[in-house]
C-alpha positions as CSV (number, residue, x, y, z in Angstrom):
1,M,10.1,5.6,-15.2
2,L,7.3,5.4,-12.7
3,L,8.2,5.6,-9.0
4,E,6.6,2.2,-8.5
5,D,9.1,0.7,-10.9
6,Q,12.1,2.6,-9.5
7,L,11.3,1.3,-6.0
8,K,11.8,-2.3,-7.1
9,D,15.5,-1.6,-6.7
10,F,15.0,-0.8,-3.0
11,R,13.5,-2.4,0.1
12,L,10.6,-0.1,1.2
13,I,9.8,-0.5,4.9
14,L,6.7,0.8,6.5
15,S,6.8,1.1,10.2
16,S,3.1,1.6,11.2
17,A,0.5,-0.6,12.9
18,S,-2.2,1.5,11.2
19,P,-4.2,-0.7,8.7
20,R,-5.2,2.5,6.9
21,R,-1.5,3.4,6.2
22,Q,-0.8,-0.1,5.1
23,N,-3.8,0.0,2.7
24,F,-2.6,3.3,1.3
25,F,0.8,1.8,0.5
26,K,-1.0,-1.1,-1.3
27,G,-3.3,1.3,-3.1
28,M,-0.3,3.3,-4.3
29,G,1.1,0.2,-5.9
30,F,4.1,-0.2,-3.5
31,D,5.8,-3.4,-2.6
32,F,6.8,-3.0,1.0
33,V,7.7,-4.9,4.2
34,L,6.1,-4.1,7.5
35,D,8.4,-3.6,10.4
36,I,7.1,-2.1,13.6
37,R,9.5,-1.2,16.5
38,P,7.8,0.5,19.4
39,V,9.1,3.7,20.9
40,E,7.9,5.7,23.9
41,E,6.0,8.6,22.2
42,V,6.9,11.4,24.7
43,Y,7.6,14.9,23.6
44,S,8.2,18.3,25.2
45,D,5.2,20.5,26.1
46,S,7.0,23.3,24.3
47,L,6.4,21.7,20.9
48,K,3.3,22.9,18.9
49,E,1.4,21.7,15.9
50,E,3.6,20.1,13.2
51,E,6.6,20.4,15.6
52,I,5.0,17.5,17.5
53,T,4.2,15.3,14.6
54,N,7.6,16.0,12.9
55,Y,9.4,15.1,16.2
56,L,7.4,11.9,16.7
57,A,7.7,10.7,13.1
58,K,11.5,11.1,13.4
59,L,11.5,9.5,16.8
60,K,9.8,6.4,15.4
61,A,12.7,6.0,13.0
62,T,15.3,5.9,15.8
63,P,15.1,2.1,16.5
64,F,16.1,1.4,12.9
65,D,19.9,1.6,13.3
66,D,20.4,-1.5,11.1
67,L,19.2,-0.1,7.8
68,K,21.0,-1.4,4.7
69,E,22.1,0.7,1.7
70,K,19.0,0.0,-0.3
71,D,16.5,0.3,2.5
72,I,14.0,3.2,2.6
73,L,12.0,3.5,5.9
74,V,8.8,5.4,6.2
75,T,7.4,6.5,9.6
76,S,4.6,8.9,10.4
77,D,2.5,10.5,13.1
78,T,-0.9,12.3,13.3
79,I,-2.5,14.6,15.8
80,V,-5.7,16.6,15.9
81,W,-5.0,20.2,16.9
82,L,-7.9,22.0,18.6
83,Q,-7.8,25.5,20.1
84,G,-4.1,25.4,20.8
85,K,-3.9,21.9,22.1
86,P,-3.1,18.5,20.7
87,L,-5.6,15.6,20.7
88,E,-4.0,12.2,20.3
89,K,-5.5,8.8,20.9
90,A,-8.1,8.4,23.7
91,A,-7.1,6.0,26.5
92,N,-10.7,5.1,27.3
93,R,-14.4,5.8,26.6
94,D,-14.6,8.9,28.8
95,E,-11.6,10.5,27.1
96,A,-13.1,9.7,23.7
97,I,-16.4,11.3,24.7
98,A,-14.6,14.4,26.0
99,M,-12.7,14.7,22.7
100,L,-15.7,14.4,20.4
101,T,-17.7,16.8,22.7
102,A,-14.9,19.4,22.3
103,L,-14.8,18.8,18.5
104,S,-18.6,19.1,18.1
105,G,-19.6,22.4,16.4
106,N,-16.0,23.5,15.9
107,Y,-13.3,23.3,13.3
108,H,-9.9,21.7,14.0
109,E,-6.8,20.8,12.2
110,V,-5.4,17.4,11.4
111,I,-1.6,17.4,11.1
112,T,0.3,14.4,9.7
113,S,4.0,14.2,9.4
114,I,6.1,11.6,7.5
115,C,9.7,10.8,7.9
116,I,11.6,9.0,5.2
117,T,15.0,7.6,6.2
118,T,17.8,5.9,4.4
119,T,21.4,5.3,5.5
120,S,22.5,8.6,4.0
121,K,19.4,10.9,4.1
122,Q,16.4,11.8,6.2
123,L,13.4,13.7,4.8
124,I,10.6,15.1,7.1
125,M,7.4,16.5,5.6
126,H,4.0,17.4,7.0
127,D,0.5,18.3,5.8
128,K,-2.2,20.2,7.6
129,V,-5.9,20.0,6.9
130,K,-8.9,21.9,8.4
131,V,-11.9,19.9,9.3
132,W,-15.4,21.2,10.3
133,F,-17.8,19.3,12.6
134,D,-21.5,19.8,12.9
135,E,-23.0,19.9,16.4
136,L,-23.1,16.4,17.8
137,S,-25.6,15.1,20.4
138,Q,-24.3,13.0,23.3
139,E,-26.4,10.2,21.9
140,Q,-24.6,10.4,18.5
141,I,-21.2,10.6,20.2
142,A,-22.0,7.5,22.4
143,Y,-23.3,5.6,19.4
144,Y,-20.2,6.3,17.3
145,I,-17.8,5.4,20.1
146,D,-19.6,2.2,21.1
147,T,-20.0,1.1,17.5
148,H,-16.6,2.0,16.0
149,K,-14.4,2.0,19.0
150,P,-12.0,4.7,17.6
151,Y,-9.3,4.3,20.2
152,D,-6.5,3.9,17.7
153,K,-7.3,7.2,16.0
154,A,-6.1,10.8,16.8
155,G,-9.0,12.8,18.1
156,S,-11.1,9.7,18.5
157,Y,-12.6,9.6,15.1
158,G,-12.1,8.3,11.6
159,I,-13.4,10.5,8.8
160,Q,-14.0,7.5,6.7
161,E,-16.5,6.1,9.2
162,W,-20.1,6.9,10.2
163,L,-19.1,10.2,11.9
164,G,-17.4,11.5,8.8
165,Y,-20.5,10.6,6.7
166,V,-23.0,12.4,8.9
167,A,-21.2,15.2,10.7
168,V,-18.3,16.6,8.6
169,P,-19.7,19.2,6.2
170,R,-16.4,20.5,5.0
171,I,-12.7,19.9,4.9
172,E,-9.9,22.1,3.4
173,G,-7.0,19.9,2.2
174,S,-6.3,16.2,1.6
175,F,-8.8,13.6,2.7
176,F,-6.0,11.1,3.0
177,T,-4.1,13.3,5.4
178,V,-7.1,13.3,7.7
179,M,-7.1,9.5,7.5
180,G,-3.5,9.4,8.6
181,L,-1.2,9.7,5.6
182,P,-0.6,12.5,3.2
183,T,-0.1,10.1,0.2
184,H,0.8,12.9,-2.2
185,L,3.8,13.9,0.1
186,V,4.8,10.2,0.5
187,Y,5.0,10.0,-3.3
188,Q,6.9,13.2,-3.6
189,G,9.3,12.3,-0.8
190,L,10.0,8.8,-2.1
191,S,10.6,10.2,-5.6
192,E,13.1,12.7,-4.1
193,I,14.9,10.0,-2.1
194,V,15.0,7.5,-5.0
195,N,16.3,10.1,-7.5
196,S,19.0,11.3,-5.1
197,Q,20.2,7.7,-4.6
198,S,20.4,7.3,-8.4
199,E,22.6,10.3,-9.0
């Protein structure tokens, strides 16, 4: 039986304000409800790479202490990892310019974690993708930021937007992970959860 059909016996909950993640769930054929409960996304400086995204994806599940037996909750988090430091969302235009200037002419990693939670099980998975940027002029950076206002995106860019078209010659890994959700891992993880519930 297809996972999409198996999931009809459950209530699938996506906790994400990201329209891209919501569209991915629709594109995967999932019926789901949206339930966003804010948390303070603070983590220890000792955490590195996927330790950060794993921790934050799990943290985002903590307000859901009222899950029912047939509920499956999906939370996630994405960071850009550049030269040993995380780049998250820019607070303002100056921060966005600084981030894209640092990314220009370099390669970085995009790391996205998902956390799938039920009343009896929690599964945390992550994916990591290398992304290469061509050299960007300050004029290109300013144009992109002012046109697309990427303040809701880790690293201040969306690979599916103008910048991705003109300045990303190469990626190693899943395009969807760079956009914010490793859809193949979501499918695998949900299959594992659903099959374990059916045993």
